[in-house]
C-alpha positions, 0 to 999 in steps of 0.5 A: 550491496552484499546480502550481509551488509544490511538488515531488512524487515521481515527476514529479508526474503521478499522480492522487495527487501532481501535475497535475490530471486533465482532469475535475478542472480545471473545479472547480479542485480538485486532490488531493495525497498529503502523502507525495508532497510533497518540498518546498513553497513558501508563497506567501501566496496564498489561495483561497475555497472554493466555497459549495456545496462538500461535502468529504465528497461530493467525497472519497468520489467521488474515492476511489472513482474512484481505487480503480477506476483503481488496482486493476486485478486481483484476488488470491484469498488465505487469511487466518488469524484473526490475519491478518484482525485485523491486516489493517486496520492493515497494508493499504490501506482498499480492501483491508481492505474487500475482506477484510470484504466477500468473506470466506468462512465460516471453514474448519476451520483457522479461516482464511478466503478472500477476493478482494483488489484489487491494483495489480500483482504487484510492489506486491501482493507488498510489501503482502501480505508485511506479513502474513507467515505469516498470509496465503497467496496462492492466485491469481494464480500469478504473485503466489503465486510472487513471495511464495514467492520472497521468502519463500525469499530471506528464509529464506536471508538469516536462515539464516546468522549475521549478518555482523559490523558493519563495524569491529568486532573479533572476540570475545576467546577464552575464557580458561582 
């Protein structure tokens, strides 16, 4: 796809959605995340795959390089047995692999400890909240504080009765 044949979210300059990195240019290959494509124009242009191209090898190499670049820090967490079971369905593959590869022996309460790669505090907060009370962040302290703050905000939000929908009428009083 020519660079101007589609529009991507976030300006199209990232490894996962836009212009090719310098090291990818000699091969002429580009990687686009489908979820980042906002519009697409079918041009009718075709291409011939190089005869020696091995998709499995290319993808494994590209993915390893991407994960090495995107995950810039680590977090130490505890996961319940339920958290370990649901993690592969809620977390990215690299994070799920890290859980499997770094999991400690279960503690007396059944929970395990693991070291996870994270992109940033904010990004990790969103990802790890998907496991709810089945994951506890131990380190870094900034991530633990971010999850504690989010949990407190959620507890406050759900402690009150929900507001009435706009335009709704109050329930009629009970008749004697």
